[in-house]
C-alpha positions, 0 to 999 in steps of 0.5 A: 569739213576736216576733223583733227584730234591731237594733230591727227586727221580723223577720216572716218567715224571709227578713226575719230572715236579711236583718236578721241579715246586713245584706244581702238573701239574694239577694245571696249566693244569686242568683235563678232565671233571673239572666243572666251580667251580673246574676250578675257584678254581684251577685258584685262587690257581694258582694266589695265587702261582704266587703272592707268587712266582713271579719268578716261570715263570722264574724258569719254563723256566729255568728248561725247557731249562735245560731239552731241553739242556740235551736231545737235541741229542734225541730231535733233532735226526731227520732221513728222511724217504725214501718213497719206490718206487711205483711199477706201474702196467701195464694197462690192455687193455680192448677191445683190440683184442687178 
């Protein structure tokens, strides 16, 4: 199944998120090992984007709800796991007369 957002095909989960948000996911989550200066710049950019698009959080929530709704059967397909019966070993009688 192919997924298109705004006429572009999303070929991975990260690309789907990036296309849906209109921004790279790393902008919001950061990257491993980023320095304090990089973090500050990333947060400034995020603030600017939110100032220019105050509806973005609502849009993101809407997209997340649509994804959950579209994939609900798979997300909530919970199967209880049955624990195998524990086989008890007979106790050995130490010191018992034979």
